[in-house]
mmCIF file of the N, C-alpha and C atoms, coordinates in Angstrom:
data_MODEL
# 
_entry.id   MODEL 
# 
loop_
_atom_site.group_PDB 
_atom_site.id 
_atom_site.type_symbol 
_atom_site.label_atom_id 
_atom_site.label_alt_id 
_atom_site.label_comp_id 
_atom_site.label_asym_id 
_atom_site.label_entity_id 
_atom_site.label_seq_id 
_atom_site.pdbx_PDB_ins_code 
_atom_site.Cartn_x 
_atom_site.Cartn_y 
_atom_site.Cartn_z 
_atom_site.occupancy 
_atom_site.B_iso_or_equiv 
_atom_site.pdbx_formal_charge 
_atom_site.auth_seq_id 
_atom_site.auth_comp_id 
_atom_site.auth_asym_id 
_atom_site.auth_atom_id 
_atom_site.pdbx_PDB_model_num 
ATOM 1   N N  . VAL A 1 1  ? -8.174  -0.426  -1.981  1.00 0.00 ? 1  VAL A N  1 
ATOM 2   C CA . VAL A 1 1  ? -7.802  1.035   -1.667  1.00 0.00 ? 1  VAL A CA 1 
ATOM 3   C C  . VAL A 1 1  ? -6.059  1.017   -2.051  1.00 0.00 ? 1  VAL A C  1 
ATOM 4   N N  . LEU A 1 2  ? -5.919  1.853   -2.817  1.00 0.00 ? 2  LEU A N  1 
ATOM 5   C CA . LEU A 1 2  ? -4.572  1.929   -3.714  1.00 0.00 ? 2  LEU A CA 1 
ATOM 6   C C  . LEU A 1 2  ? -3.864  3.183   -3.028  1.00 0.00 ? 2  LEU A C  1 
ATOM 7   N N  . CYS A 1 3  ? -3.048  3.263   -2.721  1.00 0.00 ? 3  CYS A N  1 
ATOM 8   C CA . CYS A 1 3  ? -1.954  4.239   -2.078  1.00 0.00 ? 3  CYS A CA 1 
ATOM 9   C C  . CYS A 1 3  ? -0.509  4.202   -2.516  1.00 0.00 ? 3  CYS A C  1 
ATOM 10  N N  . ASP A 1 4  ? -0.258  5.570   -2.858  1.00 0.00 ? 4  ASP A N  1 
ATOM 11  C CA . ASP A 1 4  ? 1.507   5.510   -3.590  1.00 0.00 ? 4  ASP A CA 1 
ATOM 12  C C  . ASP A 1 4  ? 2.049   5.861   -1.884  1.00 0.00 ? 4  ASP A C  1 
ATOM 13  N N  . LEU A 1 5  ? 3.330   4.959   -1.756  1.00 0.00 ? 5  LEU A N  1 
ATOM 14  C CA . LEU A 1 5  ? 4.069   5.247   -0.393  1.00 0.00 ? 5  LEU A CA 1 
ATOM 15  C C  . LEU A 1 5  ? 4.585   6.489   -0.606  1.00 0.00 ? 5  LEU A C  1 
ATOM 16  N N  . MET A 1 6  ? 5.086   7.280   -1.427  1.00 0.00 ? 6  MET A N  1 
ATOM 17  C CA . MET A 1 6  ? 5.618   8.718   -1.304  1.00 0.00 ? 6  MET A CA 1 
ATOM 18  C C  . MET A 1 6  ? 4.643   9.698   -1.811  1.00 0.00 ? 6  MET A C  1 
ATOM 19  N N  . MET A 1 7  ? 4.168   10.519  -0.925  1.00 0.00 ? 7  MET A N  1 
ATOM 20  C CA . MET A 1 7  ? 3.364   11.559  -1.503  1.00 0.00 ? 7  MET A CA 1 
ATOM 21  C C  . MET A 1 7  ? 3.537   12.635  -0.726  1.00 0.00 ? 7  MET A C  1 
ATOM 22  N N  . PRO A 1 8  ? 3.028   14.079  -1.108  1.00 0.00 ? 8  PRO A N  1 
ATOM 23  C CA . PRO A 1 8  ? 3.592   15.323  -0.746  1.00 0.00 ? 8  PRO A CA 1 
ATOM 24  C C  . PRO A 1 8  ? 3.047   15.512  0.715   1.00 0.00 ? 8  PRO A C  1 
ATOM 25  N N  . ARG A 1 9  ? 1.699   15.251  0.954   1.00 0.00 ? 9  ARG A N  1 
ATOM 26  C CA . ARG A 1 9  ? 1.615   16.155  2.445   1.00 0.00 ? 9  ARG A CA 1 
ATOM 27  C C  . ARG A 1 9  ? 1.047   14.727  3.249   1.00 0.00 ? 9  ARG A C  1 
ATOM 28  N N  . LEU A 1 10 ? 0.725   14.027  3.201   1.00 0.00 ? 10 LEU A N  1 
ATOM 29  C CA . LEU A 1 10 ? 0.780   12.510  3.647   1.00 0.00 ? 10 LEU A CA 1 
ATOM 30  C C  . LEU A 1 10 ? 0.762   11.165  2.862   1.00 0.00 ? 10 LEU A C  1 
ATOM 31  N N  . GLY A 1 11 ? 2.003   10.706  3.456   1.00 0.00 ? 11 GLY A N  1 
ATOM 32  C CA . GLY A 1 11 ? 2.820   9.696   3.093   1.00 0.00 ? 11 GLY A CA 1 
ATOM 33  C C  . GLY A 1 11 ? 1.826   8.392   3.229   1.00 0.00 ? 11 GLY A C  1 
ATOM 34  N N  . GLY A 1 12 ? 2.209   7.402   2.761   1.00 0.00 ? 12 GLY A N  1 
ATOM 35  C CA . GLY A 1 12 ? 1.344   6.032   2.690   1.00 0.00 ? 12 GLY A CA 1 
ATOM 36  C C  . GLY A 1 12 ? 1.599   5.524   4.206   1.00 0.00 ? 12 GLY A C  1 
ATOM 37  N N  . PRO A 1 13 ? 2.838   5.656   4.982   1.00 0.00 ? 13 PRO A N  1 
ATOM 38  C CA . PRO A 1 13 ? 2.395   5.176   6.131   1.00 0.00 ? 13 PRO A CA 1 
ATOM 39  C C  . PRO A 1 13 ? 1.462   5.792   7.179   1.00 0.00 ? 13 PRO A C  1 
ATOM 40  N N  . GLU A 1 14 ? 1.448   7.347   7.017   1.00 0.00 ? 14 GLU A N  1 
ATOM 41  C CA . GLU A 1 14 ? 0.632   8.121   7.733   1.00 0.00 ? 14 GLU A CA 1 
ATOM 42  C C  . GLU A 1 14 ? -0.760  7.804   7.574   1.00 0.00 ? 14 GLU A C  1 
ATOM 43  N N  . PHE A 1 15 ? -1.125  7.505   5.943   1.00 0.00 ? 15 PHE A N  1 
ATOM 44  C CA . PHE A 1 15 ? -2.517  7.185   5.322   1.00 0.00 ? 15 PHE A CA 1 
ATOM 45  C C  . PHE A 1 15 ? -2.746  5.950   5.826   1.00 0.00 ? 15 PHE A C  1 
ATOM 46  N N  . HIS A 1 16 ? -2.007  4.868   5.664   1.00 0.00 ? 16 HIS A N  1 
ATOM 47  C CA . HIS A 1 16 ? -2.459  3.693   6.348   1.00 0.00 ? 16 HIS A CA 1 
ATOM 48  C C  . HIS A 1 16 ? -2.655  3.773   7.927   1.00 0.00 ? 16 HIS A C  1 
ATOM 49  N N  . ALA A 1 17 ? -2.099  4.816   8.666   1.00 0.00 ? 17 ALA A N  1 
ATOM 50  C CA . ALA A 1 17 ? -1.955  4.762   10.229  1.00 0.00 ? 17 ALA A CA 1 
ATOM 51  C C  . ALA A 1 17 ? -3.732  5.571   10.471  1.00 0.00 ? 17 ALA A C  1 
ATOM 52  N N  . GLU A 1 18 ? -3.659  6.525   9.430   1.00 0.00 ? 18 GLU A N  1 
ATOM 53  C CA . GLU A 1 18 ? -5.104  7.021   9.797   1.00 0.00 ? 18 GLU A CA 1 
ATOM 54  C C  . GLU A 1 18 ? -6.341  6.099   9.310   1.00 0.00 ? 18 GLU A C  1 
ATOM 55  N N  . LEU A 1 19 ? -6.249  5.251   8.370   1.00 0.00 ? 19 LEU A N  1 
ATOM 56  C CA . LEU A 1 19 ? -7.082  4.377   7.571   1.00 0.00 ? 19 LEU A CA 1 
ATOM 57  C C  . LEU A 1 19 ? -7.216  2.922   8.720   1.00 0.00 ? 19 LEU A C  1 
ATOM 58  N N  . THR A 1 20 ? -6.327  3.164   9.536   1.00 0.00 ? 20 THR A N  1 
ATOM 59  C CA . THR A 1 20 ? -6.461  2.041   10.200  1.00 0.00 ? 20 THR A CA 1 
ATOM 60  C C  . THR A 1 20 ? -7.096  2.611   11.516  1.00 0.00 ? 20 THR A C  1 
ATOM 61  N N  . ARG A 1 21 ? -7.131  3.497   11.941  1.00 0.00 ? 21 ARG A N  1 
ATOM 62  C CA . ARG A 1 21 ? -8.090  4.593   13.006  1.00 0.00 ? 21 ARG A CA 1 
ATOM 63  C C  . ARG A 1 21 ? -9.601  4.733   12.636  1.00 0.00 ? 21 ARG A C  1 
ATOM 64  N N  . VAL A 1 22 ? -9.738  4.887   11.155  1.00 0.00 ? 22 VAL A N  1 
ATOM 65  C CA . VAL A 1 22 ? -11.002 5.078   11.170  1.00 0.00 ? 22 VAL A CA 1 
ATOM 66  C C  . VAL A 1 22 ? -11.559 3.951   10.143  1.00 0.00 ? 22 VAL A C  1 
ATOM 67  N N  . ALA A 1 23 ? -11.043 3.202   9.871   1.00 0.00 ? 23 ALA A N  1 
ATOM 68  C CA . ALA A 1 23 ? -11.485 1.980   8.985   1.00 0.00 ? 23 ALA A CA 1 
ATOM 69  C C  . ALA A 1 23 ? -10.552 0.857   8.867   1.00 0.00 ? 23 ALA A C  1 
ATOM 70  N N  . PRO A 1 24 ? -10.406 0.238   9.767   1.00 0.00 ? 24 PRO A N  1 
ATOM 71  C CA . PRO A 1 24 ? -9.470  -1.046  10.370  1.00 0.00 ? 24 PRO A CA 1 
ATOM 72  C C  . PRO A 1 24 ? -9.828  -2.051  8.972   1.00 0.00 ? 24 PRO A C  1 
ATOM 73  N N  . SER A 1 25 ? -10.950 -2.168  8.562   1.00 0.00 ? 25 SER A N  1 
ATOM 74  C CA . SER A 1 25 ? -10.772 -3.417  7.712   1.00 0.00 ? 25 SER A CA 1 
ATOM 75  C C  . SER A 1 25 ? -10.278 -3.118  6.311   1.00 0.00 ? 25 SER A C  1 
ATOM 76  N N  . LEU A 1 26 ? -10.277 -1.527  6.215   1.00 0.00 ? 26 LEU A N  1 
ATOM 77  C CA . LEU A 1 26 ? -10.071 -1.252  4.781   1.00 0.00 ? 26 LEU A CA 1 
ATOM 78  C C  . LEU A 1 26 ? -8.495  -1.038  4.542   1.00 0.00 ? 26 LEU A C  1 
ATOM 79  N N  . ALA A 1 27 ? -7.829  -0.883  5.805   1.00 0.00 ? 27 ALA A N  1 
ATOM 80  C CA . ALA A 1 27 ? -6.245  -0.699  5.940   1.00 0.00 ? 27 ALA A CA 1 
ATOM 81  C C  . ALA A 1 27 ? -5.987  -2.419  5.466   1.00 0.00 ? 27 ALA A C  1 
ATOM 82  N N  . SER A 1 28 ? -6.503  -3.218  5.645   1.00 0.00 ? 28 SER A N  1 
ATOM 83  C CA . SER A 1 28 ? -5.796  -4.452  5.637   1.00 0.00 ? 28 SER A CA 1 
ATOM 84  C C  . SER A 1 28 ? -5.793  -4.795  4.204   1.00 0.00 ? 28 SER A C  1 
ATOM 85  N N  . THR A 1 29 ? -6.703  -4.258  3.306   1.00 0.00 ? 29 THR A N  1 
ATOM 86  C CA . THR A 1 29 ? -6.994  -4.492  1.801   1.00 0.00 ? 29 THR A CA 1 
ATOM 87  C C  . THR A 1 29 ? -5.809  -3.318  0.811   1.00 0.00 ? 29 THR A C  1 
ATOM 88  N N  . MET A 1 30 ? -5.157  -2.608  1.831   1.00 0.00 ? 30 MET A N  1 
ATOM 89  C CA . MET A 1 30 ? -4.641  -1.353  0.939   1.00 0.00 ? 30 MET A CA 1 
ATOM 90  C C  . MET A 1 30 ? -3.577  -2.160  0.151   1.00 0.00 ? 30 MET A C  1 
ATOM 91  N N  . VAL A 1 31 ? -3.211  -1.520  -1.182  1.00 0.00 ? 31 VAL A N  1 
ATOM 92  C CA . VAL A 1 31 ? -2.203  -1.810  -2.055  1.00 0.00 ? 31 VAL A CA 1 
ATOM 93  C C  . VAL A 1 31 ? -1.381  -0.683  -2.218  1.00 0.00 ? 31 VAL A C  1 
ATOM 94  N N  . ILE A 1 32 ? -0.029  -1.017  -1.558  1.00 0.00 ? 32 ILE A N  1 
ATOM 95  C CA . ILE A 1 32 ? 0.979   0.103   -1.758  1.00 0.00 ? 32 ILE A CA 1 
ATOM 96  C C  . ILE A 1 32 ? 1.330   0.139   -2.963  1.00 0.00 ? 32 ILE A C  1 
ATOM 97  N N  . LEU A 1 33 ? 1.769   0.983   -3.627  1.00 0.00 ? 33 LEU A N  1 
ATOM 98  C CA . LEU A 1 33 ? 2.378   1.530   -4.836  1.00 0.00 ? 33 LEU A CA 1 
ATOM 99  C C  . LEU A 1 33 ? 3.696   2.423   -4.637  1.00 0.00 ? 33 LEU A C  1 
ATOM 100 N N  . THR A 1 34 ? 4.739   2.024   -5.248  1.00 0.00 ? 34 THR A N  1 
ATOM 101 C CA . THR A 1 34 ? 5.939   2.838   -5.344  1.00 0.00 ? 34 THR A CA 1 
ATOM 102 C C  . THR A 1 34 ? 6.831   3.089   -6.401  1.00 0.00 ? 34 THR A C  1 
ATOM 103 N N  . GLY A 1 35 ? 7.465   3.917   -6.398  1.00 0.00 ? 35 GLY A N  1 
ATOM 104 C CA . GLY A 1 35 ? 8.417   4.281   -7.434  1.00 0.00 ? 35 GLY A CA 1 
ATOM 105 C C  . GLY A 1 35 ? 9.936   3.637   -7.195  1.00 0.00 ? 35 GLY A C  1 
ATOM 106 N N  . GLY A 1 36 ? 9.958   2.980   -5.755  1.00 0.00 ? 36 GLY A N  1 
ATOM 107 C CA . GLY A 1 36 ? 11.031  2.456   -5.596  1.00 0.00 ? 36 GLY A CA 1 
ATOM 108 C C  . GLY A 1 36 ? 12.295  3.654   -4.609  1.00 0.00 ? 36 GLY A C  1 
ATOM 109 N N  . ALA A 1 37 ? 11.877  4.592   -4.207  1.00 0.00 ? 37 ALA A N  1 
ATOM 110 C CA . ALA A 1 37 ? 12.377  5.540   -3.607  1.00 0.00 ? 37 ALA A CA 1 
ATOM 111 C C  . ALA A 1 37 ? 12.218  5.245   -2.346  1.00 0.00 ? 37 ALA A C  1 
ATOM 112 N N  . PHE A 1 38 ? 13.140  4.210   -1.808  1.00 0.00 ? 38 PHE A N  1 
ATOM 113 C CA . PHE A 1 38 ? 12.838  3.596   -0.331  1.00 0.00 ? 38 PHE A CA 1 
ATOM 114 C C  . PHE A 1 38 ? 14.035  4.478   0.605   1.00 0.00 ? 38 PHE A C  1 
ATOM 115 N N  . THR A 1 39 ? 13.009  4.904   1.720   1.00 0.00 ? 39 THR A N  1 
ATOM 116 C CA . THR A 1 39 ? 14.261  5.167   2.901   1.00 0.00 ? 39 THR A CA 1 
ATOM 117 C C  . THR A 1 39 ? 13.857  3.996   3.670   1.00 0.00 ? 39 THR A C  1 
ATOM 118 N N  . ASP A 1 40 ? 14.911  4.154   5.022   1.00 0.00 ? 40 ASP A N  1 
ATOM 119 C CA . ASP A 1 40 ? 14.716  3.257   5.723   1.00 0.00 ? 40 ASP A CA 1 
ATOM 120 C C  . ASP A 1 40 ? 13.729  3.344   6.728   1.00 0.00 ? 40 ASP A C  1 
ATOM 121 N N  . ALA A 1 41 ? 12.675  4.207   6.689   1.00 0.00 ? 41 ALA A N  1 
ATOM 122 C CA . ALA A 1 41 ? 11.424  4.149   7.188   1.00 0.00 ? 41 ALA A CA 1 
ATOM 123 C C  . ALA A 1 41 ? 10.376  3.327   6.563   1.00 0.00 ? 41 ALA A C  1 
ATOM 124 N N  . ALA A 1 42 ? 10.602  3.613   5.081   1.00 0.00 ? 42 ALA A N  1 
ATOM 125 C CA . ALA A 1 42 ? 9.784   3.497   4.158   1.00 0.00 ? 42 ALA A CA 1 
ATOM 126 C C  . ALA A 1 42 ? 10.055  1.527   4.275   1.00 0.00 ? 42 ALA A C  1 
ATOM 127 N N  . ARG A 1 43 ? 11.123  0.998   4.260   1.00 0.00 ? 43 ARG A N  1 
ATOM 128 C CA . ARG A 1 43 ? 11.465  -0.486  4.216   1.00 0.00 ? 43 ARG A CA 1 
ATOM 129 C C  . ARG A 1 43 ? 11.137  -0.857  5.327   1.00 0.00 ? 43 ARG A C  1 
ATOM 130 N N  . GLU A 1 44 ? 10.901  -0.147  6.549   1.00 0.00 ? 44 GLU A N  1 
ATOM 131 C CA . GLU A 1 44 ? 10.476  -0.593  7.902   1.00 0.00 ? 44 GLU A CA 1 
ATOM 132 C C  . GLU A 1 44 ? 9.128   -0.591  7.744   1.00 0.00 ? 44 GLU A C  1 
ATOM 133 N N  . PHE A 1 45 ? 8.485   0.490   7.422   1.00 0.00 ? 45 PHE A N  1 
ATOM 134 C CA . PHE A 1 45 ? 7.116   0.409   7.130   1.00 0.00 ? 45 PHE A CA 1 
ATOM 135 C C  . PHE A 1 45 ? 6.543   -1.091  6.385   1.00 0.00 ? 45 PHE A C  1 
ATOM 136 N N  . LEU A 1 46 ? 6.991   -1.115  5.640   1.00 0.00 ? 46 LEU A N  1 
ATOM 137 C CA . LEU A 1 46 ? 6.491   -2.528  4.484   1.00 0.00 ? 46 LEU A CA 1 
ATOM 138 C C  . LEU A 1 46 ? 6.973   -3.936  5.168   1.00 0.00 ? 46 LEU A C  1 
ATOM 139 N N  . ALA A 1 47 ? 7.883   -3.693  5.936   1.00 0.00 ? 47 ALA A N  1 
ATOM 140 C CA . ALA A 1 47 ? 8.387   -4.929  6.177   1.00 0.00 ? 47 ALA A CA 1 
ATOM 141 C C  . ALA A 1 47 ? 7.317   -5.512  7.248   1.00 0.00 ? 47 ALA A C  1 
ATOM 142 N N  . GLU A 1 48 ? 6.860   -4.399  8.215   1.00 0.00 ? 48 GLU A N  1 
ATOM 143 C CA . GLU A 1 48 ? 5.889   -4.736  9.170   1.00 0.00 ? 48 GLU A CA 1 
ATOM 144 C C  . GLU A 1 48 ? 4.800   -4.887  8.604   1.00 0.00 ? 48 GLU A C  1 
ATOM 145 N N  . ARG A 1 49 ? 4.115   -4.778  7.654   1.00 0.00 ? 49 ARG A N  1 
ATOM 146 C CA . ARG A 1 49 ? 2.792   -5.374  7.299   1.00 0.00 ? 49 ARG A CA 1 
ATOM 147 C C  . ARG A 1 49 ? 2.968   -6.201  6.110   1.00 0.00 ? 49 ARG A C  1 
ATOM 148 N N  . GLU A 1 50 ? 1.355   -6.898  6.134   1.00 0.00 ? 50 GLU A N  1 
ATOM 149 C CA . GLU A 1 50 ? 1.319   -7.781  4.989   1.00 0.00 ? 50 GLU A CA 1 
ATOM 150 C C  . GLU A 1 50 ? 0.777   -7.372  3.690   1.00 0.00 ? 50 GLU A C  1 
ATOM 151 N N  . ASN A 1 51 ? 0.332   -6.034  3.459   1.00 0.00 ? 51 ASN A N  1 
ATOM 152 C CA . ASN A 1 51 ? -0.227  -5.434  2.638   1.00 0.00 ? 51 ASN A CA 1 
ATOM 153 C C  . ASN A 1 51 ? 0.712   -5.584  1.245   1.00 0.00 ? 51 ASN A C  1 
ATOM 154 N N  . PRO A 1 52 ? 0.097   -5.872  0.170   1.00 0.00 ? 52 PRO A N  1 
ATOM 155 C CA . PRO A 1 52 ? 1.184   -6.077  -0.923  1.00 0.00 ? 52 PRO A CA 1 
ATOM 156 C C  . PRO A 1 52 ? 1.524   -4.457  -1.401  1.00 0.00 ? 52 PRO A C  1 
ATOM 157 N N  . CYS A 1 53 ? 2.655   -4.205  -2.061  1.00 0.00 ? 53 CYS A N  1 
ATOM 158 C CA . CYS A 1 53 ? 3.478   -3.361  -2.495  1.00 0.00 ? 53 CYS A CA 1 
ATOM 159 C C  . CYS A 1 53 ? 4.112   -3.719  -3.910  1.00 0.00 ? 53 CYS A C  1 
ATOM 160 N N  . ILE A 1 54 ? 3.794   -2.926  -4.944  1.00 0.00 ? 54 ILE A N  1 
ATOM 161 C CA . ILE A 1 54 ? 3.802   -3.035  -6.200  1.00 0.00 ? 54 ILE A CA 1 
ATOM 162 C C  . ILE A 1 54 ? 4.767   -2.061  -6.832  1.00 0.00 ? 54 ILE A C  1 
ATOM 163 N N  . GLU A 1 55 ? 5.648   -1.920  -7.425  1.00 0.00 ? 55 GLU A N  1 
ATOM 164 C CA . GLU A 1 55 ? 6.457   -1.314  -7.903  1.00 0.00 ? 55 GLU A CA 1 
ATOM 165 C C  . GLU A 1 55 ? 6.251   -0.687  -9.218  1.00 0.00 ? 55 GLU A C  1 
ATOM 166 N N  . LYS A 1 56 ? 6.317   0.808   -9.382  1.00 0.00 ? 56 LYS A N  1 
ATOM 167 C CA . LYS A 1 56 ? 6.091   1.491   -10.511 1.00 0.00 ? 56 LYS A CA 1 
ATOM 168 C C  . LYS A 1 56 ? 7.551   1.261   -11.748 1.00 0.00 ? 56 LYS A C  1 
ATOM 169 N N  . PRO A 1 57 ? 7.203   1.158   -12.536 1.00 0.00 ? 57 PRO A N  1 
ATOM 170 C CA . PRO A 1 57 ? 6.082   1.301   -13.708 1.00 0.00 ? 57 PRO A CA 1 
ATOM 171 C C  . PRO A 1 57 ? 5.598   -0.109  -13.311 1.00 0.00 ? 57 PRO A C  1 
ATOM 172 N N  . PHE A 1 58 ? 4.260   -0.387  -13.333 1.00 0.00 ? 58 PHE A N  1 
ATOM 173 C CA . PHE A 1 58 ? 3.865   -1.697  -12.812 1.00 0.00 ? 58 PHE A CA 1 
ATOM 174 C C  . PHE A 1 58 ? 2.878   -2.285  -14.322 1.00 0.00 ? 58 PHE A C  1 
ATOM 175 N N  . ASP A 1 59 ? 2.808   -3.586  -14.463 1.00 0.00 ? 59 ASP A N  1 
ATOM 176 C CA . ASP A 1 59 ? 2.025   -4.250  -15.328 1.00 0.00 ? 59 ASP A CA 1 
ATOM 177 C C  . ASP A 1 59 ? 0.423   -3.992  -14.888 1.00 0.00 ? 59 ASP A C  1 
ATOM 178 N N  . VAL A 1 60 ? -0.445  -3.740  -15.769 1.00 0.00 ? 60 VAL A N  1 
ATOM 179 C CA . VAL A 1 60 ? -1.522  -3.531  -15.410 1.00 0.00 ? 60 VAL A CA 1 
ATOM 180 C C  . VAL A 1 60 ? -2.147  -5.098  -15.043 1.00 0.00 ? 60 VAL A C  1 
ATOM 181 N N  . ARG A 1 61 ? -1.984  -6.011  -15.737 1.00 0.00 ? 61 ARG A N  1 
ATOM 182 C CA . ARG A 1 61 ? -2.579  -7.479  -15.293 1.00 0.00 ? 61 ARG A CA 1 
ATOM 183 C C  . ARG A 1 61 ? -2.001  -7.808  -13.865 1.00 0.00 ? 61 ARG A C  1 
ATOM 184 N N  . GLY A 1 62 ? -0.909  -7.734  -13.795 1.00 0.00 ? 62 GLY A N  1 
ATOM 185 C CA . GLY A 1 62 ? -0.168  -7.846  -12.187 1.00 0.00 ? 62 GLY A CA 1 
ATOM 186 C C  . GLY A 1 62 ? -1.110  -7.008  -11.174 1.00 0.00 ? 62 GLY A C  1 
ATOM 187 N N  . LEU A 1 63 ? -1.125  -5.714  -11.428 1.00 0.00 ? 63 LEU A N  1 
ATOM 188 C CA . LEU A 1 63 ? -2.213  -4.894  -10.461 1.00 0.00 ? 63 LEU A CA 1 
ATOM 189 C C  . LEU A 1 63 ? -3.296  -5.455  -10.489 1.00 0.00 ? 63 LEU A C  1 
ATOM 190 N N  . ARG A 1 64 ? -4.245  -5.894  -11.577 1.00 0.00 ? 64 ARG A N  1 
ATOM 191 C CA . ARG A 1 64 ? -5.554  -5.963  -11.624 1.00 0.00 ? 64 ARG A CA 1 
ATOM 192 C C  . ARG A 1 64 ? -5.345  -7.717  -10.569 1.00 0.00 ? 64 ARG A C  1 
ATOM 193 N N  . ARG A 1 65 ? -4.473  -8.640  -10.602 1.00 0.00 ? 65 ARG A N  1 
ATOM 194 C CA . ARG A 1 65 ? -4.274  -9.788  -9.972  1.00 0.00 ? 65 ARG A CA 1 
ATOM 195 C C  . ARG A 1 65 ? -4.544  -9.469  -8.485  1.00 0.00 ? 65 ARG A C  1 
ATOM 196 N N  . THR A 1 66 ? -3.578  -8.618  -8.397  1.00 0.00 ? 66 THR A N  1 
ATOM 197 C CA . THR A 1 66 ? -3.331  -8.115  -6.717  1.00 0.00 ? 66 THR A CA 1 
ATOM 198 C C  . THR A 1 66 ? -4.347  -7.484  -6.126  1.00 0.00 ? 66 THR A C  1 
ATOM 199 N N  . ILE A 1 67 ? -5.160  -6.694  -6.871  1.00 0.00 ? 67 ILE A N  1 
ATOM 200 C CA . ILE A 1 67 ? -6.391  -5.975  -6.697  1.00 0.00 ? 67 ILE A CA 1 
ATOM 201 C C  . ILE A 1 67 ? -7.427  -7.185  -6.369  1.00 0.00 ? 67 ILE A C  1 
ATOM 202 N N  . ASP A 1 68 ? -7.295  -8.146  -7.480  1.00 0.00 ? 68 ASP A N  1 
ATOM 203 C CA . ASP A 1 68 ? -8.374  -9.272  -7.154  1.00 0.00 ? 68 ASP A CA 1 
ATOM 204 C C  . ASP A 1 68 ? -8.254  -9.852  -5.846  1.00 0.00 ? 68 ASP A C  1 
ATOM 205 N N  . THR A 1 69 ? -7.258  -10.313 -5.955  1.00 0.00 ? 69 THR A N  1 
ATOM 206 C CA . THR A 1 69 ? -6.986  -10.804 -4.808  1.00 0.00 ? 69 THR A CA 1 
ATOM 207 C C  . THR A 1 69 ? -6.941  -10.227 -3.359  1.00 0.00 ? 69 THR A C  1 
ATOM 208 N N  . GLN A 1 70 ? -6.605  -8.954  -3.361  1.00 0.00 ? 70 GLN A N  1 
ATOM 209 C CA . GLN A 1 70 ? -7.019  -8.257  -2.073  1.00 0.00 ? 70 GLN A CA 1 
ATOM 210 C C  . GLN A 1 70 ? -8.723  -8.378  -1.844  1.00 0.00 ? 70 GLN A C  1 
ATOM 211 N N  . LEU A 1 71 ? -9.632  -8.011  -2.990  1.00 0.00 ? 71 LEU A N  1 
ATOM 212 C CA . LEU A 1 71 ? -10.747 -8.136  -2.768  1.00 0.00 ? 71 LEU A CA 1 
ATOM 213 C C  . LEU A 1 71 ? -11.510 -9.318  -2.241  1.00 0.00 ? 71 LEU A C  1 
ATOM 214 N N  . ARG A 1 72 ? -10.783 -10.453 -2.584  1.00 0.00 ? 72 ARG A N  1 
ATOM 215 C CA . ARG A 1 72 ? -11.468 -11.671 -2.135  1.00 0.00 ? 72 ARG A CA 1 
ATOM 216 C C  . ARG A 1 72 ? -10.959 -11.952 -0.308  1.00 0.00 ? 72 ARG A C  1 
ATOM 217 N N  . ARG A 1 73 ? -9.588  -11.211 -0.094  1.00 0.00 ? 73 ARG A N  1 
ATOM 218 C CA . ARG A 1 73 ? -9.255  -11.472 1.263   1.00 0.00 ? 73 ARG A CA 1 
ATOM 219 C C  . ARG A 1 73 ? -10.487 -10.613 2.468   1.00 0.00 ? 73 ARG A C  1 
ATOM 220 N N  . SER A 1 74 ? -11.348 -9.424  1.440   1.00 0.00 ? 74 SER A N  1 
ATOM 221 C CA . SER A 1 74 ? -12.018 -8.277  2.353   1.00 0.00 ? 74 SER A CA 1 
ATOM 222 C C  . SER A 1 74 ? -13.248 -8.938  2.716   1.00 0.00 ? 74 SER A C  1 
# 
């Protein structure tokens, strides 16, 4: 699951919470994307989870490696 940290209606932390509620096994494989607009709440969210975070703009090869790693974990 790829998810942007900052989205207009449902942000990454809220999406992660909902995914944890309905499909916990998927929440652990979530890869978080961010443009670097960090708030204290966003930093806290990232620090509390083991999900990888990739900053935009990102390298496609790096993204693929991260996705492959997450798929192996699932």
